[in-house]
C-alpha positions, 0 to 999 in steps of 0.5 A: 512514562507516558502509554500510546494508546493509538497514534490518535490517542495518548494516554497519561499516566494519571489515565487521562486521554490527550489528543494531537492538537492540528489536523484533525478537525473537521474540513470545510466543505469546499477543502474536500471538494477542491481535493474530490477535484485534484483527485479526479483531474489526476486519475483521468489524466493517468488513466486517459493518457498515459495508460493507454501507451502503457499498460492497457496498450493495444500490443498488450491486450492478448496477454492480458485477455489471455491471463484472465481467462486462465484465471478465471478458469484456473487453467494454466497457460502453456509450460505453466504460470511461472513461465508467462512470469504469472507465478502465483497469479491464480490464487489472486482472485478478487480483482478478476471476479469482480472484472469477470462479474461487472463485465457479465452484469454490463456487457462492457469488455472485459479489457475495459472493465479492468480500466474502469475498476482501475479508475474508481479504485486509484481516485479512491486511494487519492481522495482516501490517502487526503482524509488518511494524512489529515489526523496528523496536518492541515489541509494544505499539508495533504494536499502537498500528500496527494501531489507528491502520490500524483507524481510517482504514480506514473512509475506505476505504469511501466514495466508490467502487462497484467497486475489489475489488482494493484489498484483494489490493493493500494486501497485496502491497505490504506484501509489497513493502516487506518484500521491498524493506527486506530487500533481497530484490531476486528477491522484490521483482521476483517480487512486482512481476509479480504486483502489476502483474495486480492494479493499477499502481499499484505500477509506480514502485517501482523509485524507492524501490528506487533511493533505498534502496540506491543508493549508490557501494559498489554504484551498478552494480548497484543501477541494474541492479536499478532498471532490472530491476524498471522493465522487469518494470513495463512489460513486465507493463503492455505484456503485459496491455494487448496480451492485453486491447486496450480501444477507443480511448479518452482517454488515462489520463495527459496534462497535460490531464488531470492539469490538470482533475483537481488543478483538481477535487481543489482544489475537494474541498479547499475544500469538504472543508476539515478533513474532507477524508480525506487531511487526516484520514488523512495529517497526523498522520503526515507531521508525526509521519514527518518529525520527526527524519527525518534521523535514521532508517535509509535505508529510512523516510528513502526511504519517506517521500520516496517517499510524497511522489511517489506522493502528487504522482501520485495528487494529479494523475491519481486523485480524492484523496478516494478513501482507498481508493488510498492505503492503502499510505500507511500503510506508508511514513509510520506507522513512522518516525511510530510512532518519534517518538512512542514517543521522546517517549512513552517514559520519560527513563531508557530508555538503550537504542538504539531500532530504526530510527535510524541507528546510530553 
């Protein structure tokens, strides 16, 4: 049986390599320019119009500034971090330190520094996602992917006040997935170490790596690489907790916390019903991604399985209606979903092999 070396290359029984056929060709400069222009327009529309009435609203400025100062000084607010809904935020330092450095270097207001950083990372994530998709499909379908990204981004602007690491982490997730897809272990290891200093959502990335590459032919090597990813994730987390100690607070992850959070999330589903952000954003993608999934490349199959694991974790320990934390699911679900959509909409006489499918 053929061995899949990575999502980009298929190793045949005779040792030859087969490349996916369609989307990996170089793009013309004007196609890149058009995508960049669209990404800039989407970013500025959201940041300049939606942002000021949601996460950057004047009424939230005092809380945002208080939390920034508390994290920089590692001085918990009265009652502790959890008392103000900021459990474990004292170790999510990279975005906060970056804003502080920008503030000191440029003299701009600290809250405006956050908006500037968010804008830069949001634009880069939009553009980067289009480039990420081109491994599987032509520019027009990458454009469709970017537009779906833009369609659900407004949902990430609600139900929170201070989560300045989300846009930075979103780009980091994309780079991590690209490294894993290309079998660049050392890049994935380094990226994971950086990501853990932004926010520890990436701690489970070794699971995706193992689901993608674990096989009889490289069983020991893949286990060792997964062990390395696990070690880096938990070593960085332990180092952060040691360097930035917090007073004793309720456990961030426990059975009692999960039970209470699941009950709250179920209540939200009852109240919001079809308006629930998770249903609006992920239900169509999940349906399209699962359709014909067995014919997809191993990385795409592993990505959908990993998305289900992340969803269970988020549904158990976070406010599930907060779409901001779940945006990485887009990178896992949208590529196979777009491939399904293209199969349905492509002309019947399209005889070329579609990238993203298992090769014969």
